[in-house]
C-alpha positions in Angstrom: 0.1 -0.4 0.3 1.8 3.4 -1.1 5.4 3.5 -1.4 5.1 4.2 -5.3 8.1 6.1 -6.0 9.9 3.4 -3.8 8.5 0.3 -5.8 9.1 2.4 -9.1 12.8 3.3 -8.3 13.5 -0.7 -7.7 11.2 -1.7 -11.0 14.0 0.8 -12.5 16.9 -0.7 -10.8 16.5 -4.3 -11.6 15.9 -3.1 -15.5 19.0 -1.6 -15.4 20.7 -4.9 -13.9 18.7 -7.2 -16.6 19.9 -4.9 -19.4 23.8 -5.2 -18.0 24.0 -1.9 -15.8 24.8 -4.1 -12.2 24.3 -1.6 -9.5 23.7 -1.9 -5.3 21.1 -0.1 -3.6 20.7 0.2 0.2 16.7 0.4 1.4 17.3 2.0 4.6 15.1 3.4 7.7 13.5 2.8 11.0 12.4 -0.4 12.4 8.8 -1.3 10.8 9.4 1.2 8.2 8.5 -1.4 5.9 12.1 -2.4 4.3 10.8 -5.8 4.3 8.3 -4.9 2.3 9.8 -3.2 -0.2 12.5 -5.8 -0.6 9.6 -8.3 -1.0 8.0 -6.4 -3.7 11.9 -6.5 -5.5 12.0 -10.5 -5.1 8.5 -11.0 -6.8 9.5 -8.4 -10.0 12.8 -9.6 -10.4 11.0 -13.4 -10.2 8.4 -11.9 -12.6 11.7 -10.6 -14.9 12.9 -14.0 -15.0 15.5 -12.9 -12.4 17.3 -15.7 -10.6 16.6 -14.3 -6.8 19.1 -15.5 -3.7 18.6 -14.2 -0.1 20.3 -13.9 3.5 18.8 -12.7 6.7 21.5 -11.0 9.3 20.5 -11.9 12.4 21.4 -10.0 15.8 22.9 -13.5 17.6 24.6 -14.5 14.4 27.2 -11.4 14.3 29.9 -13.5 15.9 30.5 -16.4 13.2 32.4 -15.7 10.5 31.0 -15.9 6.8 27.8 -17.0 8.2 25.1 -14.5 6.6 27.7 -14.9 3.3 27.3 -18.5 3.3 23.4 -18.1 3.9 23.2 -16.1 0.7 25.9 -18.0 -1.5 25.5 -21.8 -0.7 23.4 -22.2 -3.7 25.7 -21.0 -6.1 28.8 -22.9 -4.9 28.4 -25.6 -7.8 29.8 -22.8 -10.0 32.9 -22.5 -7.7 34.9 -24.6 -9.9 35.0 -21.8 -13.1 37.1 -19.8 -10.4 40.7 -19.2 -10.6 42.5 -21.4 -8.0 43.2 -18.7 -5.5 39.9 -17.5 -5.7 38.3 -21.3 -5.3 41.0 -21.8 -2.1 39.7 -18.7 -0.5 36.4 -19.5 -0.7 36.6 -23.2 0.3 38.3 -22.0 3.1 36.4 -18.9 4.6 33.5 -21.9 4.3 35.1 -24.1 5.9 34.4 -26.9 3.1 38.6 -27.6 3.6 41.7 -26.3 5.6 44.4 -23.9 4.3 45.9 -20.8 4.8 43.6 -18.1 6.2 42.5 -16.0 3.2 42.4 -12.8 2.7 38.6 -11.1 3.0 38.9 -8.9 -0.1 40.2 -12.0 -2.0 36.9 -13.8 -1.0 35.1 -10.8 -2.0 36.6 -11.2 -5.6 35.6 -14.7 -5.5 32.1 -14.0 -4.5 32.1 -11.4 -7.3 33.1 -13.7 -9.8 30.6 -16.3 -8.7 27.7 -14.0 -8.7 28.5 -12.8 -12.5 29.3 -16.1 -13.6 25.8 -17.3 -12.5 24.4 -13.8 -13.7 25.8 -15.3 -17.2 23.0 -18.0 -17.5 20.2 -15.3 -15.8 20.1 -12.2 -14.3 20.7 -12.5 -10.6 19.6 -10.4 -7.7 20.6 -10.8 -4.0 18.7 -9.6 -1.2 20.4 -9.1 2.5 17.3 -8.1 4.5 19.0 -6.8 8.2 22.0 -5.9 6.8 23.1 -4.4 10.1 23.3 -7.8 11.8 25.4 -9.1 9.6 29.0 -11.1 10.7 31.5 -8.5 10.0 33.5 -10.7 7.8 29.9 -11.2 5.3 29.5 -7.2 5.6 33.0 -6.4 4.7 32.6 -9.0 1.6 29.1 -8.0 0.5 29.9 -4.3 0.3 33.0 -4.9 -1.7 31.1 -6.9 -4.2 28.7 -4.2 -3.9 31.4 -1.1 -4.9 32.9 -3.5 -7.6 29.8 -4.5 -9.8 29.6 -3.4 -13.4 28.2 -4.9 -16.1 27.0 -8.2 -14.9 23.7 -8.4 -14.7 23.4 -8.4 -10.9 21.7 -6.3 -8.8 22.6 -6.5 -4.9 19.8 -4.7 -2.4 20.2 -4.7 1.1 17.7 -3.8 4.0 19.2 -1.7 6.6 18.0 -0.2 10.0 18.7 2.8 10.8 21.2 3.6 14.1 21.4 5.6 16.5 25.2 4.7 16.4 25.6 6.1 13.0 26.6 4.5 9.8 27.4 0.8 9.3 30.6 1.3 8.1 31.0 -0.8 5.1 28.1 -0.1 3.6 28.6 3.5 4.3 28.6 5.0 0.7 26.2 3.4 -1.3 23.4 4.2 -2.6 20.7 4.4 -0.7 16.9 4.6 -1.0 15.5 6.0 2.3 12.0 4.8 3.5 10.0 7.5 5.0 6.9 7.4 7.2 3.7 7.0 5.5 1.4 9.8 4.5 -1.5 10.3 5.9 -4.2 9.1 3.7 -1.9 6.0 3.2 -1.8 5.4 6.7 -5.4 5.6 7.1 -5.7 3.3 4.2 -3.5 0.7 6.1 -5.2 1.6 9.3 -8.5 0.5 7.9 -7.3 -2.5 6.1 -6.0 -3.6 9.1 -8.7 -3.1 11.9 -11.8 -4.7 10.2 -13.8 -3.7 13.7 -16.1 -0.5 13.9 -13.0 2.1 15.1 -14.1 5.0 17.2 -12.7 8.2 15.7 -10.6 9.3 18.8 -9.0 5.9 18.7 -8.4 5.9 15.0 -6.9 9.3 15.4 -4.7 8.2 18.7 -3.5 5.3 16.6 -2.4 7.5 13.5 -0.7 9.8 16.0 1.2 7.4 17.9 2.1 5.4 14.9 3.7 8.3 13.3 3.4 6.5 9.7 5.0 3.9 10.6 3.7 0.4 8.6 4.4 -1.8 11.3 3.0 0.5 14.4 -0.1 1.2 12.0 -0.5 -3.0 11.9 0.7 -3.8 15.5 -0.5 -1.2 17.8 -4.5 -1.9 17.3 -4.0 -5.6 18.3 -2.8 -4.2 21.6 -6.3 -2.5 22.5 -9.0 -4.5 24.1 -12.0 -4.3 22.4 -13.6 -1.8 24.5 -11.4 0.5 23.4 -11.7 0.4 19.9 -15.0 2.1 20.5 -14.0 5.1 22.7 -10.3 5.8 22.5 -7.5 4.8 24.5 -3.7 5.4 25.8 -0.7 4.7 24.4 2.9 5.7 26.4 4.4 8.8 24.9 7.9 8.0 26.2 8.7 5.4 23.5 9.9 5.5 20.1 7.9 4.2 17.5 10.0 0.9 17.0 10.4 0.7 20.9 6.5 1.2 20.8 6.0 -1.9 18.2 8.5 -3.6 20.1 6.8 -3.3 23.2 3.3 -4.3 21.6 5.3 -7.5 20.8 6.3 -8.4 24.1 3.0 -7.8 25.7 1.5 -10.1 23.2 4.1 -12.7 23.8 3.7 -12.6 27.8 0.3 -13.3 27.6 0.8 -16.7 25.9 1.3 -19.7 28.5 4.5 -19.9 30.3 5.7 -23.4 27.6 4.8 -21.3 24.9 7.1 -18.5 26.0 9.5 -20.4 26.8 9.7 -21.9 23.2 9.7 -18.4 21.9 13.0 -17.6 23.9 14.7 -20.6 22.5 13.7 -19.8 18.7 14.7 -16.2 19.7 18.1 -17.6 20.9 18.9 -20.1 18.2 19.4 -17.7 14.6 19.6 -20.8 12.1 16.0 -21.1 11.9 16.6 -24.8 12.4 13.2 -26.7 13.0 15.0 -30.4 14.3 17.3 -28.5 16.3 14.6 -26.1 18.0 12.2 -29.6 18.9 15.4 -31.4 19.6 16.1 -28.3 22.3 12.8 -28.1 23.4 12.7 -31.7 24.3 15.7 -31.7 26.4 13.6 -28.9 28.2 10.7 -31.8 28.5 8.1 -29.4 26.1 6.2 -30.7 23.8 5.9 -29.8 19.9 2.4 -28.5 20.7 3.0 -25.6 22.7 4.1 -23.5 19.6 0.3 -23.4 18.3 -0.4 -20.7 20.9 2.6 -18.7 19.3 1.3 -19.3 15.7 -2.3 -18.3 16.0 -0.9 -15.2 17.6 1.1 -14.3 14.6 4.1 -14.1 16.1 5.8 -17.4 14.5 5.7 -19.6 11.7 7.1 -23.3 11.9 7.2 -24.8 8.3 10.7 -25.7 6.6 12.6 -22.8 8.6 11.6 -21.2 11.8 11.0 -17.9 11.1 9.5 -14.6 13.6 6.9 -12.4 11.9 9.3 -9.5 12.4 12.7 -9.3 13.7 11.3 -7.1 16.4 9.4 -10.0 18.0 12.8 -11.8 18.3 14.5 -8.8 19.7 11.2 -8.3 22.0 10.7 -11.9 23.1 14.6 -11.8 23.6 15.0 -9.0 25.5 12.3 -9.3 27.9 13.3 -12.9 29.4 14.6 -13.5 32.7 18.6 -14.1 32.7 17.9 -17.5 34.4 15.4 -18.5 31.5 17.9 -17.1 28.8 20.7 -19.3 30.4 18.0 -22.7 30.6 17.1 -21.8 26.6 21.0 -21.3 25.9 21.9 -24.7 27.5 19.1 -26.5 26.1 20.4 -25.6 22.5 23.9 -26.4 23.4 23.0 -30.0 24.7 20.9 -30.2 21.4 23.7 -28.9 18.9 26.2 -31.7 17.1 29.5 -31.1 18.9 31.0 -32.6 15.5 28.8 -30.7 13.0 28.7 -27.4 14.4 31.5 -27.1 17.6 31.7 -23.2 17.3 27.9 -22.6 17.5 27.5 -25.2 20.5 30.6 -23.5 22.3 28.8 -20.5 22.0 25.2 -21.4 23.3 27.3 -22.5 26.3 29.4 -19.7 26.8 25.5 -17.9 27.2 24.2 -20.9 29.5 26.8 -20.5 32.3 26.3 -18.4 35.4 29.8 -16.7 36.4 33.4 -18.0 35.1 33.7 -21.6 33.4 37.0 -22.4 32.3 35.9 -25.5 30.4 33.6 -23.0 28.7 36.3 -20.5 27.9 38.5 -23.4 26.5 35.9 -24.3 24.2 35.4 -20.7 23.0 39.1 -20.4 22.4 39.2 -23.1 20.3 36.7 -21.5 18.1 38.4 -18.6 17.9 41.5 -20.6 16.5 38.9 -22.1 14.2 37.3 -18.7 13.5 40.8 -17.1 12.4 41.8 -20.1 10.2 39.4 -19.4 7.9 40.0 -15.9 8.0 37.1 -14.9 10.2 39.3 -12.6 12.5 36.4 -10.7 13.9 34.5 -13.8 14.9 38.0 -14.8 16.8 38.0 -12.0 18.4 34.1 -12.1 19.8 35.4 -15.6 21.2 38.1 -14.7 22.7 36.5 -11.4 24.3 33.9 -13.8 25.8 36.6 -16.4 26.7 38.0 -13.5 28.8 35.3 -13.0 30.5 34.5 -16.5 31.4 38.1 -17.4 32.9 38.0 -18.4 36.6 41.8 -17.6 36.7 43.3 -14.2 36.6 46.5 -15.0 34.2 44.2 -17.1 32.0 41.7 -14.1 31.3 44.8 -11.8 30.9 46.3 -13.8 28.2 43.0 -14.7 26.4 42.1 -10.9 26.3 45.6 -9.8 25.4 44.8 -12.4 22.4 41.3 -11.1 22.0 42.9 -7.6 21.6 45.6 -8.8 18.8 42.3 -10.1 16.8 40.5 -6.9 17.3 43.4 -4.7 16.1 43.8 -7.1 12.8 39.8 -7.2 12.4 40.1 -2.8 12.1 38.5 -2.4 15.7 40.8 -0.5 17.2 39.0 0.9 20.3 37.5 -2.2 21.1 41.2 -3.5 21.1 41.6 -0.8 23.4 39.4 -1.9 26.0 40.7 -5.7 25.9 44.3 -4.3 26.4 42.7 -2.6 29.8 41.3 -5.5 30.8 44.8 -7.8 30.0 47.1 -5.1 31.7 45.2 -5.5 35.1 46.0 -9.3 35.5 49.4 -10.9 35.8 50.9 -11.3 32.7 54.7 -12.6 32.3 57.2 -10.4 30.5 57.1 -11.2 27.3 53.0 -10.9 26.9 53.3 -7.7 28.5 55.6 -6.4 26.2 53.6 -7.8 23.4 50.7 -6.0 25.1 53.2 -2.4 24.9 54.0 -3.4 21.4 50.3 -3.6 20.4 49.8 -0.4 22.2 51.7 1.3 19.7 50.9 -0.3 17.1 47.4 1.0 17.6 48.2 4.7 18.1 50.3 4.3 14.5 46.9 3.0 13.2 44.9 5.5 14.7 46.8 8.4 14.3 50.5 8.2 12.8 51.2 10.5 15.6 54.7 11.6 16.6 54.7 9.8 19.9 54.3 6.5 18.1 58.3 6.0 17.4 58.7 6.3 21.0 56.5 3.8 21.7 57.9 1.6 19.4 61.2 1.9 20.4 60.5 1.4 24.1 59.1 -2.2 23.1 62.0 -3.1 21.3 64.0 -2.8 24.2 61.4 -4.2 26.4 61.5 -7.4 24.0 65.3 -7.8 23.4 65.9 -10.0 25.8 62.7 -11.4 25.6 62.4 -12.3 21.9 65.1 -11.1 19.7 63.4 -12.2 16.5 60.6 -9.9 17.3 62.6 -7.0 19.0 64.1 -6.6 15.6 61.2 -6.2 13.8 59.7 -3.8 16.2 63.0 -1.7 15.7 62.3 -1.6 12.0 58.5 -0.7 12.8 59.9 2.3 14.5 62.4 3.3 11.8 59.5 3.3 9.5 57.4 5.0 11.5 59.8 8.0 12.3 60.7 8.0 8.9 56.6 8.4 7.9 55.6 10.9 10.6 58.7 12.7 10.7 58.6 13.2 14.2 60.9 16.3 14.9 61.5 15.7 18.8 62.5 11.9 17.8 63.9 11.8 14.3 64.7 9.1 12.8 68.7 9.3 13.3 67.8 9.1 17.0 65.5 6.3 16.4 68.6 4.5 14.3 70.9 4.8 17.1 68.6 3.4 19.2 68.3 0.4 16.9 72.3 0.0 17.2 71.3 -1.6 20.6 68.9 -4.5 18.4 70.0 -8.3 19.6 72.0 -10.3 16.4 69.3 -12.5 15.1 68.6 -15.5 16.9 69.6 -17.6 13.7 71.0 -16.7 10.0 70.0 -13.0 8.8 66.6 -13.1 7.0 66.1 -10.3 4.6 64.3 -8.1 7.3 67.2 -8.4 9.5 69.4 -6.8 6.3 67.1 -4.5 5.6 67.0 -2.9 9.6 71.1 -3.6 9.5 71.5 -1.5 6.4 69.1 1.2 7.2 70.8 1.9 11.2 74.2 2.3 9.3 72.5 4.5 6.6 71.0 6.5 8.9 74.5 6.4 11.7 77.2 6.0 10.0 76.4 7.5 6.6 74.8 7.0 2.9 77.9 5.8 1.7 78.8 3.0 4.4 75.1 2.1 4.4 74.6 1.6 0.3 76.4 -1.9 0.3 74.3 -3.1 3.3 70.9 -1.7 2.0 72.0 -3.0 -1.6 72.3 -6.7 0.0 69.0 -6.6 1.6 67.1 -5.7 -1.6 69.0 -8.4 -3.3 67.9 -10.6 -0.6 64.5 -9.9 -1.2 64.4 -9.9 -4.5 65.6 -13.5 -4.5 63.1 -14.4 -1.9 59.6 -15.2 -3.4 57.0 -15.3 -0.3 53.8 -17.1 -0.8 50.6 -15.0 -1.6 48.5 -13.8 1.0 51.2 -14.6 3.6 50.9 -11.6 5.8 51.1 -13.4 9.4 54.1 -12.3 11.9 57.7 -13.1 10.3 56.6 -12.8 6.6 58.7 -10.7 4.5 55.7 -9.7 2.7 54.8 -6.9 5.0 58.0 -4.9 4.5 57.8 -4.5 0.8 56.5 -1.4 1.4 59.6 -0.2 2.9 61.7 -2.1 0.6 60.6 -0.5 -2.0 61.1 2.9 -0.8 64.7 1.7 0.0 65.2 0.8 -3.3 64.6 4.7 -4.6 66.9 5.4 -1.9 69.9 3.6 -3.4 69.1 5.0 -6.7 68.5 1.4 -8.0 65.3 1.8 -10.2 65.5 -2.1 -11.8 64.9 -3.2 -7.9 63.0 -0.6 -7.4 60.4 -1.5 -10.3 61.1 -5.4 -9.4 60.2 -5.3 -5.8 57.1 -2.6 -6.6 55.7 -5.0 -8.9 56.2 -8.1 -6.5 54.8 -6.2 -3.4 51.2 -5.1 -5.9 51.5 -8.9 -7.4 51.2 -10.2 -3.9 48.8 -8.1 -2.5 46.3 -8.6 -5.6 46.5 -12.6 -4.8 46.2 -13.0 -1.5 46.5 -9.5 0.9 44.1 -7.4 -0.8 44.1 -4.6 2.0 47.5 -4.0 1.6 47.4 -3.3 -2.6 46.5 0.7 -2.0 50.0 0.9 -0.5 51.7 -0.9 -2.7 50.2 0.5 -6.0 51.2 4.1 -4.4 54.8 3.1 -4.3 54.7 1.5 -8.0 52.4 4.7 -9.3 55.7 6.7 -8.0 57.9 5.0 -9.4 56.2 5.4 -12.8 56.1 9.4 -12.5 59.3 9.5 -12.3 59.8 7.1 -15.3 57.6 9.2 -17.3 54.7 7.0 -17.7 52.2 9.4 -16.2 49.2 7.8 -18.2 49.9 4.2 -16.7 51.0 5.9 -13.0 47.4 7.2 -13.4 45.5 3.8 -13.8 47.3 2.5 -11.0 46.0 5.3 -9.2 42.8 4.7 -10.4 42.9 1.2 -9.2 44.3 2.2 -5.9 41.3 4.8 -5.4 38.9 2.1 -6.1 40.0 -0.3 -4.0 40.5 2.0 -1.0 36.8 3.1 -1.8 35.9 -1.1 -2.1 37.8 -1.5 1.3 36.6 1.2 3.0 40.5 2.1 3.8 41.8 5.4 4.6 42.7 6.6 0.8 46.5 7.4 0.2 46.1 10.5 -2.0 50.2 10.7 -2.1 50.6 9.0 -5.7 47.7 11.7 -6.6 49.4 14.5 -5.2 52.1 13.7 -7.1 51.3 12.6 -10.4 48.9 15.8 -10.4 52.0 18.0 -9.7 54.1 16.2 -12.6 50.7 16.9 -14.8 51.0 20.8 -14.4 47.6 20.7 -12.7 47.3 23.5 -10.0 43.8 22.9 -8.9 44.2 19.1 -8.7 47.5 19.3 -7.0 46.3 22.2 -4.3 43.0 20.4 -3.5 44.7 17.1 -2.4 47.8 19.4 -0.9 45.1 21.0 1.4 43.4 17.5 2.3 46.5 15.8 2.9 47.9 18.7 5.0 44.7 19.2 6.8 44.7 15.4 7.9 48.4 15.7 8.7 47.9 18.9 11.0 45.2 16.9 12.8 47.9 13.6 13.2 50.6 16.0 13.7 53.0 14.3 10.7 55.2 16.3 9.5 56.3 13.8 6.5 53.3 14.4 4.6 53.6 18.2 5.0 57.2 17.7 3.0 55.4 15.6 0.8 53.1 18.4 -0.2 55.7 20.8 -0.2 57.7 18.2 -2.9 54.7 18.6 -5.1 54.7 22.2 -4.8 58.2 22.5 -5.9 57.6 20.3 -8.6 54.4 22.3 -9.8 56.3 25.2 -9.7 59.0 24.7 -11.7 57.1 23.1 -14.1 55.8 26.6 -14.6 58.9 28.3 -14.3 57.7 29.5 -10.5 61.2 29.7 -9.2 61.2 31.6 -6.1 57.7 29.8 -5.1 59.6 26.3 -6.1 62.9 26.9 -4.2 60.5 27.8 -0.7 58.9 24.4 -1.6 61.7 22.3 -2.0 63.6 24.2 0.8 61.1 22.9 3.4 61.0 19.7 1.7 64.5 19.3 1.8 64.5 19.4 5.6 62.2 16.4 6.0 64.2 12.7 6.5 62.0 11.0 4.4 62.0 13.4 1.1 65.9 13.1 1.8 66.4 9.3 2.4 63.9 8.6 -1.2 66.3 11.7 -3.0 62.9 13.4 -4.2 63.9 16.6 -2.9 67.6 17.0 -4.1 66.6 17.7 -7.4 63.9 19.8 -7.1 66.0 22.3 -4.6 69.0 22.5 -7.4 66.7 23.4 -10.3 64.7 26.2 -8.4 67.7 27.4 -6.7 69.7 28.3 -9.6 67.1 29.5 -11.6 65.8 31.9 -8.7 69.1 33.3 -8.6 70.1 31.8 -5.9 72.6 28.7 -6.7 74.1 28.8 -3.0 71.0 27.6 -1.2 71.6 24.4 -3.6 74.8 23.7 -2.7 74.2 21.3 0.0 71.7 19.4 -1.7 73.9 19.0 -4.5 76.7 17.9 -2.6 74.7 15.4 -1.0 73.7 14.3 -4.1 76.8 14.2 -5.8 78.2 11.9 -2.9 75.3 9.7 -2.8 76.0 9.1 -6.8 79.5 8.2 -5.9 77.9 5.3 -3.7 75.4 4.0 -5.2 77.0 4.4 -9.0 73.7 3.7 -10.7 73.1 5.4 -14.2 69.9 7.0 -12.4 72.0 8.4 -9.6 75.0 9.4 -11.9 72.5 10.9 -14.2 71.1 13.0 -11.3 74.5 14.2 -9.8 75.7 15.2 -13.6 72.4 17.3 -14.1 72.7 18.7 -10.8 76.7 19.9 -11.4 75.3 21.1 -14.7 73.1 23.4 -13.4 75.2 25.0 -10.7 78.5 25.0 -13.6 78.9 27.3 -16.4 80.8 27.4 -19.6 82.2 24.0 -21.1 82.3 22.0 -17.5 77.9 22.7 -18.0 78.1 21.2 -21.1 79.7 18.7 -20.8 77.7 17.7 -17.6 74.5 18.0 -19.1 75.7 15.5 -21.8 77.0 12.9 -19.3 73.7 13.3 -17.3 71.4 12.7 -20.6 73.8 9.6 -21.5 73.4 8.3 -18.1 69.5 8.3 -17.7 69.1 7.0 -20.9 70.8 3.8 -19.7 68.0 4.2 -16.8 64.0 3.8 -16.1 64.0 7.5 -14.9 62.3 8.8 -18.8 61.1 11.7 -16.6 63.7 13.2 -15.3 65.8 12.5 -18.7 62.7 14.7 -20.4 63.3 17.6 -18.1 67.2 17.2 -18.2 66.4 17.5 -22.0 64.8 20.8 -21.2 67.0 22.7 -18.4 70.1 21.5 -21.0 68.5 23.5 -24.0 67.4 26.2 -21.9 71.1 26.9 -21.1 72.1 26.6 -24.6 69.5 29.1 -25.3 71.0 31.4 -23.1 74.4 30.9 -24.2 73.0 32.2 -27.4 72.9 28.8 -29.5 69.7 28.8 -30.5 70.3 26.2 -33.3 71.6 23.5 -30.7 68.8 25.0 -28.3 66.3 24.3 -30.4 67.5 20.1 -30.9 67.4 19.7 -26.8 64.1 21.7 -26.3 62.3 19.9 -29.3 63.0 16.5 -27.8 62.4 18.1 -24.3 59.0 19.3 -25.8 57.8 15.9 -27.6 58.8 13.7 -24.4 57.4 15.9 -21.8 54.2 16.2 -24.3 53.7 12.6 -25.2 54.1 11.8 -21.6 51.6 14.4 -20.2 53.8 16.9 -18.3 51.6 19.9 -19.2 53.4 22.5 -17.6 56.8 21.3 -18.0 55.6 20.9 -22.0 54.6 24.6 -22.2 57.7 25.7 -20.4 59.5 24.1 -23.0 56.9 25.6 -26.2 58.6 29.0 -24.5 61.9 28.7 -24.7 61.2 27.1 -28.3 59.7 30.0 -29.3 62.2 32.1 -27.9 64.5 30.3 -30.7 62.1 31.4 -33.1 60.7 28.0 -33.8 57.0 27.0 -33.0 56.2 23.9 -31.6 53.8 22.4 -33.4 50.3 21.8 -31.5 49.9 18.0 -30.5 47.5 16.4 -32.4 44.4 14.9 -30.9 44.4 11.0 -30.7 41.5 8.5 -30.9 43.0 7.1 -27.5 42.3 10.3 -25.9 38.5 9.6 -25.6 39.6 6.6 -23.4 38.6 7.0 -19.8 41.4 6.2 -17.2 40.1 2.4 -16.6 39.4 1.6 -20.2 43.0 3.0 -21.2 43.8 0.5 -18.4 42.0 -2.1 -20.0 43.1 -1.6 -23.4 46.8 -1.7 -22.3 46.5 -5.1 -20.5 44.3 -6.7 -23.5 47.6 -5.6 -26.0 49.7 -7.9 -23.5 47.4 -10.7 -24.4 45.2 -11.2 -21.2 42.5 -12.8 -21.5 39.0 -10.8 -19.8 39.1 -13.3 -16.9 42.6 -12.2 -16.4 42.1 -8.7 -16.9 39.3 -8.7 -14.4 41.4 -10.2 -11.7 44.0 -7.7 -12.5 41.4 -4.8 -11.9 39.0 -6.9 -9.6 36.0 -6.7 -12.1 34.0 -9.4 -13.8 35.0 -10.5 -17.1 31.9 -9.5 -18.1 32.3 -5.6 -16.9 35.7 -6.4 -19.0 33.9 -7.2 -22.2 32.0 -4.0 -21.7 34.8 -2.1 -21.4 36.1 -3.8 -24.5 32.9 -2.7 -26.6 33.3 1.4 -25.7 37.1 0.8 -26.6 36.8 -0.5 -30.0 33.3 2.0 -30.6 36.2 4.9 -29.5 38.6 3.8 -31.1 36.8 2.6 -34.5 38.2 -0.9 -34.8 36.3 -4.1 -34.3 38.9 -6.8 -32.4 41.9 -7.3 -29.7 44.2 -7.7 -32.8 43.2 -4.2 -34.2 43.5 -3.2 -30.8 47.5 -4.6 -30.5 47.9 -2.5 -33.0 47.3 0.9 -32.3 49.7 2.8 -30.4 48.6 3.3 -26.8 50.0 6.1 -24.8 
């Protein structure tokens, strides 16, 4: 009744999905507002349009069972899982408990679910309905939100029903398209009330019901059922203090309380068990000595329906029954369910019911929960493991066991992305008796949480304190913690406890417990670099980089001790020693491993690879990867890392875009006290101003960037400061940067290093010495991957030649620079080359528009991957899209380029 705009919106949504424009929708509103009715309308409309429909319902008591909601939705689709790539099959099998294996990354499970749904939708359009999504277990919610953000052209529609909460947005689903259900208008409300109440209704009573219901459909249906017949004709009073959903819940409570005690107990057992398993319900009530017939009054009252499954009339019935029960009755219900649950078939659910059934502490039950936590973690359900451990800690009679389980629960909460809950469990652990090693691990976790939440300047000191405590207790973990502290010092740019102080402290790190592993070599190399100087550190760093390059960690290996975790730092160390080949290899490996098994780390991996591509002058590819990075961060609800986008915008000469990203980064950095991000923003401004020839502004920004440990460690700030200071007429301000660059080049010896040093010397020189250095720089950089710096070196050499009055020679260099910079999309630098070329009397030819200019960033990325010979399935795996979506992109690419085949695409030149 009513809801015509909402019904039309649903029908249009389904029509688009059927035509190949997939989508997701969150139907949102307060309890009782009609979300389930709208989802049912979607079901009926989809069936009428020949859709396949699968559904799942979140249940409050299911939230601790990993992937429970996802399994409920997707179990009927698993017969198609054999079509998935092997890593996705394995991830799905482990997540659903079909077989053992390494704990899968939850977003790799998400990619498997996306492709599984896409396979099914190839045969017929697919509608997935997820009601009461606020009660999905965390793993299911994250996976389904990921899928909802990645759908494209699969003929797939996903609809969530989500109840409004006083606690704000349900984070995994936040930002998805919404259809908000408002209360019914007066005419629809009156019509619904008239249909619901068949007996004569006094006008005063009618108005009172309408006023109290406030347009909530469920309230209009339920409130009249609690009125005594005499009051229907003469008015009545309802409590004014309760919200409409609470009034409805209170209505259900009163109706259930009027039933026989045995029926109330059966209702409580059903409310305590979320699977809807009828056989389990009968076994549980038999344990309580109840006959099946006691269910009849509840069915007659319209509260419960027992058919193939046990189903409540509305979720509020379940919560009303459970909340109204006394603690002893709840324990009886859970105890009966524990006895009725097969310990072999479902040990975790049995352990959970036993935990709710005990009064006070119980070590045996706590041990069972701990075992359940281990099983949940093995399936990748870290949030579920945290819930089991938290309850195990609460039930532990011995303080030492309670503290140990609380600490393990805090680790699980932190891994699940719940730092505040982790802090609460840390407080429980800290209050108990812990041995020296667990207490040191507690302090380490406290520091890790602080870094996760704020990246504040206090974090390096916290990590150092933890490392010192760990040194006599666990040498391997102590060394890892010192490495964490060095990375944190570089990232935060703490002026009070800088990298040098942290590196000095790290000299006290214990020796490796066995033969040095790649992370051990990295720690030693960084400590030497920062305490004894760059020249002393380069050989050790290069040894560490080669060890990482030779060591191939398994995909998805992200636990303690796995080298994969350090590739973020290792790739930056390769930049520090000017080894562009190793930086490229290690950055590519980081991306590949993240794609195959640790998707949550992919944005950081893509960031490093994108920056390397910018420096190489491959701005189009860098833009494609930055686009994927942003997309994955959105899909995983991770904090977006905008560093690559900032550097890319600066090299492209896009002032407005650079300014916007810079303001965002600086604002966040100021909130956290993060000096490195401020310095990175200054580096970007230096590049931007150098591109436009605004040298005084570039010099100011570059000088600030040069004060950052991270920016000088990675050698990004040096060339910008030298170029801007010389061009601004203040070469003396660039002496330190040039000398440091030259010293590092001699130690490194790579073409990249020697080319950048020669370029800086040329800028600082005059006469034949300058020309020799310019030619040397170009010769060296040609043997490196650094195409961006090579093009800019042709530019500054051409500018020098013009100022020397050698117009013909200048034209050759400037023409080359203009061509290279134009092709790579460095617009401001290309314009600078054009101005200089014009000053020699030659006007550069304007760039001819190409058909590829019409491609979007994602279409360009698809085209580039297809040109390598990748299939649509392989491209989809790279971009986390379904093969059908890739095919849709290809059709657009072919249309824009005027071609009809992949062969023709391979013959085209892509930018």
